[in-house]
C-alpha positions in Angstrom: -36.4 -96.3 -25.9 -39.6 -96.8 -23.9 -38.7 -94.9 -20.7 -37.3 -91.4 -20.2 -33.7 -91.4 -19.0 -32.5 -89.1 -16.3 -30.6 -86.3 -18.0 -28.5 -85.9 -14.8 -27.3 -89.4 -15.1 -26.4 -89.0 -18.7 -24.6 -85.7 -17.9 -22.6 -87.4 -15.2 -21.4 -90.1 -17.6 -20.5 -87.5 -20.2 -18.7 -85.3 -17.7 -16.7 -88.3 -16.6 -15.6 -88.8 -20.3 -17.8 -91.8 -21.2 -19.6 -92.2 -24.5 -23.4 -92.6 -24.4 -23.9 -95.6 -26.7 -27.2 -97.4 -27.3 -26.1 -100.6 -25.4 -24.9 -98.5 -22.4 -28.2 -96.5 -22.5 -30.1 -99.8 -22.4 -28.2 -100.9 -19.2 -28.8 -97.5 -17.7 -32.5 -97.7 -18.4 -32.8 -101.1 -16.8 -31.0 -99.8 -13.7 -33.1 -96.7 -13.6 -36.4 -98.5 -14.1 -35.8 -101.6 -11.9 -33.1 -100.2 -9.5 -32.9 -102.9 -6.9 -31.2 -106.3 -6.6 -30.5 -107.1 -10.2 -27.7 -109.4 -11.0 -25.6 -108.9 -14.2 -27.5 -111.7 -16.1 -30.9 -110.1 -15.2 -29.6 -106.7 -16.4 -28.3 -108.3 -19.6 -31.6 -110.0 -20.4 -33.6 -106.8 -19.8 -31.1 -104.6 -21.6 -31.2 -106.9 -24.7 -34.9 -106.6 -24.7 -34.3 -102.8 -25.2 -31.3 -103.0 -27.4 -30.6 -106.6 -28.7 -26.9 -105.9 -29.5 -26.1 -105.3 -25.8 -23.3 -107.7 -24.9 -22.3 -109.3 -21.6 -19.0 -107.4 -21.5 -20.9 -104.1 -22.0 -23.1 -104.9 -19.0 -20.0 -105.7 -16.8 -18.1 -102.6 -17.9 -21.1 -100.3 -17.4 -21.7 -101.7 -13.9 -18.0 -101.1 -13.1 -18.1 -97.5 -14.3 -21.4 -96.9 -12.5 -19.9 -98.3 -9.3 -16.8 -96.1 -9.7 -19.0 -93.1 -10.2 -21.1 -93.9 -7.1 -24.3 -94.4 -9.1 -24.8 -98.1 -8.1 -23.3 -100.3 -5.5 -22.8 -104.1 -5.5 -24.3 -106.2 -2.8 -22.7 -109.6 -2.1 -24.8 -112.3 -0.4 -23.3 -115.7 -0.1 -21.5 -117.2 -3.1 -24.1 -116.2 -5.8 -22.2 -113.1 -7.0 -23.3 -109.5 -6.7 -26.6 -107.9 -7.2 -26.7 -104.1 -7.8 -28.7 -101.4 -6.2 -28.8 -97.6 -6.7 -26.2 -95.9 -4.4 -28.2 -92.8 -3.4 -30.3 -92.7 -0.2 -30.7 -95.4 2.3 -31.1 -99.1 1.7 -32.4 -101.4 4.4 -32.3 -105.2 3.9 -33.1 -108.4 5.7 -30.9 -111.0 4.2 -31.5 -114.7 4.6 -28.2 -116.4 5.2 -29.6 -119.8 4.1 -31.4 -119.1 0.8 -30.0 -115.7 -0.1 -33.4 -114.0 -0.2 -33.2 -110.2 0.3 -36.2 -108.4 1.7 -36.3 -104.6 1.5 -37.9 -102.6 4.4 -38.6 -98.9 4.4 -38.5 -98.1 8.1 -35.1 -96.4 8.6 -33.7 -97.1 12.0 -30.5 -95.2 11.1 -32.0 -91.7 10.7 -31.1 -90.6 14.3 -27.7 -92.3 14.1 -27.0 -90.4 10.8 -27.7 -87.1 12.4 -25.6 -88.0 15.5 -22.7 -89.1 13.3 -22.9 -86.0 11.1 -22.8 -83.7 14.2 -20.2 -85.6 16.0 -17.7 -86.0 13.2 -18.6 -83.2 10.9 -19.3 -85.8 8.2 -21.9 -85.3 5.5 -23.6 -88.7 4.9 -25.0 -89.2 1.4 -26.2 -92.7 1.7 -26.2 -95.8 3.8 -26.7 -99.5 3.7 -28.2 -101.3 6.7 -28.4 -105.1 6.5 -29.6 -107.7 9.1 -28.7 -111.3 8.5 -30.8 -114.3 9.6 -33.3 -116.7 8.4 -36.4 -115.8 6.3 -39.9 -117.2 7.3 -39.6 -120.0 4.7 -36.2 -121.1 6.0 -37.3 -120.8 9.6 -40.1 -123.2 8.7 -37.7 -125.6 7.0 -35.5 -125.5 10.1 -38.5 -126.3 12.4 -39.8 -129.1 10.2 -36.3 -130.5 9.6 -35.7 -130.8 13.3 -38.8 -133.0 13.8 
């Protein structure tokens, strides 16, 4: 394999009773390397470039087990099916409700809210997902020109 896999990730899978097969490692490598907003078909294509025998069913089963273990989470936008992101940390998205485009932004407006919620409820927050829905610049332009 071309990239170094996280030993912690492999250990989590082993501890949960899963075998570490070459196709599963290929899927894990794609997720670890790319990490954001990949759909199952994109994961399959990239995993097959690493290990050609990786099958579609393996990708879906691996995504399901990674979701159950809290390693990735699916994001659903419109009718296009899920994309997957890593579950740890915070994720902040602007989602175009017209074309489905997802823009990531780094500025976390939830930091102070996290601290307040932890103190108020005695709740230890491990990650969060913050999404704003609207129209991207391209779709705003189409809306303006379409109205003329």
